[in-house]
C-alpha positions as CSV (number, residue, x, y, z in Angstrom):
1,M,54.3,-5.5,8.9
2,S,53.2,-2.4,7.2
3,A,55.4,0.5,6.1
4,I,54.2,2.6,9.0
5,S,55.3,0.1,11.7
6,N,58.6,-0.5,9.9
7,F,59.3,3.2,9.8
8,I,58.5,3.6,13.5
9,E,60.6,0.5,14.5
10,E,63.6,1.7,12.4
11,Y,63.3,5.2,13.8
12,I,63.3,4.0,17.4
13,S,66.2,1.6,16.8
14,N,68.3,4.3,15.3
15,I,67.9,6.9,18.0
16,Y,71.4,7.9,19.1
17,I,71.9,8.5,22.8
18,P,75.5,9.6,23.6
19,R,77.0,8.2,26.7
20,T,78.8,11.5,27.5
21,L,77.5,15.0,26.8
22,R,80.0,16.9,24.8
23,V,80.2,20.6,23.9
24,S,79.2,19.9,20.4
25,N,76.0,18.1,21.6
26,I,75.0,21.2,23.6
27,F,75.5,23.4,20.6
28,E,73.5,21.0,18.5
29,I,70.6,21.0,20.9
30,I,70.6,24.8,21.0
31,I,70.6,25.1,17.2
32,L,67.8,22.5,16.8
33,A,65.8,24.3,19.6
34,I,66.1,27.7,17.8
35,I,65.2,26.2,14.5
36,L,62.2,24.4,16.0
37,Y,61.1,27.5,17.9
38,E,61.4,29.8,14.8
39,F,59.5,27.2,12.7
40,M,56.6,27.0,15.1
41,A,56.5,30.8,15.5
42,W,56.4,31.2,11.8
43,V,53.7,28.5,11.3
44,K,51.5,30.1,13.9
45,T,51.3,33.3,11.9
46,T,50.1,31.4,8.7
47,R,47.0,29.5,7.7
48,A,49.1,26.3,7.8
49,F,48.8,26.2,11.7
50,A,45.4,24.6,11.6
51,L,46.6,22.1,9.0
52,L,49.7,21.3,11.1
53,K,47.6,20.6,14.1
54,G,45.5,18.2,12.1
55,I,48.6,16.4,10.9
56,I,49.9,16.1,14.5
57,V,46.6,14.5,15.5
58,I,46.9,11.9,12.7
59,L,50.5,11.1,13.7
60,V,49.4,10.6,17.4
61,F,46.6,8.3,16.2
62,L,49.1,6.3,14.1
63,I,51.4,5.9,17.1
64,I,48.6,4.7,19.2
65,A,47.6,2.2,16.4
66,Y,51.2,1.0,16.4
67,I,51.3,0.5,20.2
68,F,48.1,-1.5,20.2
69,D,49.0,-3.3,17.0
70,F,46.0,-2.2,14.9
71,T,47.3,-4.0,11.8
72,T,44.5,-3.0,9.4
73,I,44.8,0.7,10.2
74,L,48.6,0.5,9.9
75,W,48.3,-1.4,6.6
76,I,45.9,1.3,5.2
77,A,48.2,4.1,6.4
78,G,51.2,2.4,4.8
79,K,49.5,2.3,1.4
80,V,48.6,6.0,1.4
81,I,51.7,7.4,3.1
82,N,53.5,8.2,-0.2
83,I,50.5,10.0,-1.6
84,A,50.0,11.8,1.8
85,I,53.5,13.2,1.6
86,I,52.9,14.7,-1.8
87,A,49.5,16.0,-0.7
88,V,51.1,17.8,2.2
89,V,53.7,19.5,-0.1
90,V,50.8,20.6,-2.4
91,I,48.7,21.9,0.5
92,F,51.6,23.8,2.1
93,Q,52.9,25.1,-1.2
94,P,52.1,28.8,-0.7
95,E,53.6,28.7,2.8
96,L,56.7,26.8,1.7
97,R,57.3,29.3,-1.1
98,K,57.0,32.2,1.2
99,A,59.4,30.6,3.7
100,L,62.0,30.1,1.0
101,E,61.6,33.8,-0.1
102,Q,62.1,35.0,3.5
103,L,65.1,32.7,3.8
104,G,66.7,34.5,0.9
105,Q,65.9,38.0,2.2
106,K,68.8,40.2,3.3
107,K,69.6,40.0,7.0
108,Y,67.0,37.3,7.6
109,F,69.3,35.2,9.8
110,K,69.6,38.0,12.2
111,S,66.0,37.4,13.2
112,L,66.8,33.7,14.1
113,L,68.6,34.8,17.3
114,P,65.9,35.4,19.8
115,F,68.3,37.1,22.3
116,T,69.2,39.9,19.8
117,E,66.0,41.7,20.4
118,K,63.9,41.9,23.5
119,K,60.4,40.5,23.2
120,D,57.8,42.7,24.5
121,K,54.2,41.8,25.2
122,G,51.4,44.3,24.8
123,E,47.9,44.8,23.6
124,R,46.9,44.4,20.0
125,F,45.6,47.9,19.7
126,S,44.8,50.9,21.9
127,D,41.5,51.8,23.6
128,K,41.3,54.7,21.2
129,T,41.3,52.3,18.3
130,V,38.4,50.3,19.9
131,N,36.4,53.5,20.3
132,E,37.1,54.7,16.8
133,L,36.1,51.3,15.2
134,V,32.8,51.3,17.2
135,R,32.1,54.9,16.3
136,A,32.8,54.4,12.6
137,C,30.7,51.3,12.3
138,F,27.6,52.9,13.8
139,E,28.1,56.2,12.0
140,L,28.2,54.2,8.8
141,A,25.2,52.1,9.9
142,K,23.2,55.3,10.6
143,N,23.6,56.3,7.0
144,K,23.3,52.7,5.6
145,T,26.8,52.8,4.1
146,G,28.2,49.4,3.5
147,A,31.6,48.6,5.1
148,L,33.9,45.6,5.6
149,I,36.7,46.0,8.2
150,V,39.0,43.0,8.8
151,I,41.0,43.1,12.1
152,E,44.1,41.0,12.1
153,Q,45.1,38.8,15.0
154,D,47.9,36.2,15.0
155,I,47.8,35.1,11.3
156,L,49.3,37.8,9.1
157,L,47.1,38.9,6.2
158,T,49.9,40.0,3.9
159,D,48.5,37.9,1.0
160,Y,45.1,39.7,1.2
161,E,46.7,43.0,1.9
162,K,48.6,42.9,-1.5
163,T,45.2,42.7,-3.3
164,G,44.3,46.2,-2.1
165,I,45.8,49.7,-2.1
166,P,48.2,50.6,0.7
167,V,46.9,53.2,3.2
168,D,49.1,52.9,6.3
169,G,47.0,55.4,8.3
170,I,46.1,55.6,12.0
171,V,42.6,54.1,12.7
172,T,40.1,57.0,13.0
173,S,36.4,57.0,12.5
174,Q,36.7,59.9,10.0
175,L,39.2,58.0,7.9
176,L,37.0,54.8,7.8
177,I,33.9,56.8,7.0
178,N,35.7,58.5,4.1
179,I,37.0,55.2,2.8
180,F,33.6,53.6,2.6
181,E,31.7,56.7,1.4
182,H,29.8,56.0,-1.8
183,N,31.5,56.8,-5.2
184,T,35.0,57.2,-3.6
185,P,38.0,55.3,-5.1
186,L,38.5,53.1,-2.0
187,H,34.9,52.2,-1.0
188,D,34.7,48.9,-2.8
189,G,36.3,45.9,-1.0
190,A,37.6,45.4,2.5
191,V,39.9,47.4,4.9
192,I,42.6,45.5,6.8
193,V,43.5,46.8,10.3
194,R,46.7,45.8,11.9
195,G,47.3,47.1,15.4
196,D,46.4,50.8,15.5
197,R,46.8,51.3,11.7
198,I,44.7,50.8,8.5
199,V,47.3,49.0,6.3
200,S,45.3,48.5,3.1
201,A,41.9,49.2,1.5
202,T,39.9,47.7,-1.4
203,C,41.2,44.2,-0.5
204,Y,39.7,41.1,-2.0
205,L,38.6,38.4,0.4
206,P,37.6,34.7,-0.1
207,L,33.9,34.0,-0.2
208,S,32.4,31.4,2.1
209,D,30.7,28.4,0.5
210,N,28.7,27.8,3.7
211,M,25.2,27.0,2.6
212,Q,23.7,27.9,6.0
213,I,24.4,31.6,5.4
214,S,21.1,33.4,4.9
215,K,20.2,34.0,1.3
216,E,19.2,37.6,2.2
217,L,22.9,38.4,2.9
218,G,25.1,39.6,0.1
219,T,28.7,39.3,-1.0
220,R,30.0,41.5,1.8
221,H,28.7,39.2,4.5
222,R,29.8,36.1,2.7
223,A,33.3,37.6,2.3
224,A,33.4,38.4,6.0
225,V,32.6,34.8,6.9
226,G,35.0,33.5,4.3
227,I,38.0,35.3,5.7
228,S,37.1,34.2,9.2
229,E,37.0,30.6,8.1
230,V,40.7,30.6,6.8
231,T,42.2,33.0,9.3
232,D,41.7,34.0,13.0
233,T,40.5,37.5,12.1
234,M,37.5,39.4,13.5
235,T,35.6,41.1,10.7
236,L,33.1,43.9,11.1
237,V,30.3,44.2,8.5
238,V,27.9,47.1,8.0
239,S,24.9,46.2,5.9
240,E,24.1,48.6,3.1
241,E,20.4,47.4,3.0
242,T,19.5,47.2,6.7
243,G,22.2,49.3,8.4
244,N,22.9,46.5,10.9
245,V,26.4,45.9,12.2
246,S,27.5,42.2,12.3
247,I,30.6,40.4,13.4
248,A,32.2,37.4,11.6
249,I,34.7,35.3,13.6
250,A,35.7,31.6,13.4
251,G,33.4,31.0,10.5
252,E,30.3,32.3,12.3
253,L,28.3,35.5,11.7
254,I,26.8,37.3,14.7
255,R,24.2,39.6,13.2
256,A,22.7,43.0,14.3
257,V,24.9,43.7,17.3
258,D,24.7,46.9,19.4
259,Q,27.6,49.2,20.4
260,D,28.1,47.7,23.8
261,Y,28.4,44.1,22.4
262,L,30.8,45.3,19.6
263,K,33.0,47.1,22.1
264,K,33.1,44.1,24.4
265,K,34.2,41.8,21.6
266,L,36.9,44.3,20.4
267,T,38.2,44.7,23.9
268,F,38.4,40.9,24.3
269,I,40.8,40.5,21.3
270,Q,42.6,43.7,22.3
271,K,43.6,42.2,25.7
272,K,45.0,39.1,24.1
273,S,48.8,39.5,24.4
274,I,50.7,40.0,21.2
275,D,54.4,39.5,20.4
276,V,55.6,42.9,19.4
277,K,58.7,41.4,17.7
278,R,56.4,39.9,15.1
279,Y,55.2,43.4,14.1
280,K,58.8,44.7,14.1
281,L,59.8,42.0,11.7
282,W,56.8,42.6,9.5
283,K,57.5,46.4,9.4
284,K,61.2,45.6,8.6
285,G,60.2,43.3,5.8
286,A,57.8,45.9,4.4
287,S,60.6,48.6,4.4
288,D,62.9,46.2,2.6
289,N,60.3,45.6,-0.1
290,E,59.7,49.3,-0.6
291,K,63.5,49.8,-1.0
292,R,63.6,47.1,-3.7
């Protein structure tokens, strides 16, 4: 019997089911539920979410292999399980470090109580922001001014935001045009948009190593695809050579879109409901960092 099957058997045999439900059991269930909820809510805002889903798929597959007694698969899994645990720690190292830092922040545990603050649901950004983004992109395209605008969704972009210069300004076409104007201090790099605000400019983004991207496209387009491969962002790209406006999302580049198509795509992600509490916690953390 492999290590995997032994582990599953031992786990099942040691499951404790109390005959009577005590008050302490109820509190224990509530505490575990809160911890699990907060963990899942945190993971969903990081790049680790896709990795976690992959791990869950593997675990489900191993359970199926145990039920049907696939001895060879269980034997192979038992041999690599120790290495896999170390690999998971290495893969999740940035997220684990960030979680420990948040754990040590002042008043962090207050956010663990979901009933201390009402959770509102709303749009990611306003109709005005949609119109301003569309207007800015095509004004820049008219003058063949290159631009790279990253629109945040569920996964927070704080790591990439730190590589740039803080702006914290309301999204307007005039501000975006001024940022990407040639020979200005902020024109090089990407702009990150969170909600109705431009939070940072001149940000560095990871470049995609996708060999299917056309060779005629430069670093700006490769960076747009790169950030869309590791996060759930929508990135708007204005080509300096052709003046075309393109969209990068989920690792794909949609080239030469028109105003109606761009507005339709922005409206689609705008209508996806967003947990306002997440933005309140982010703003609170940003304020605490500024004070320090």
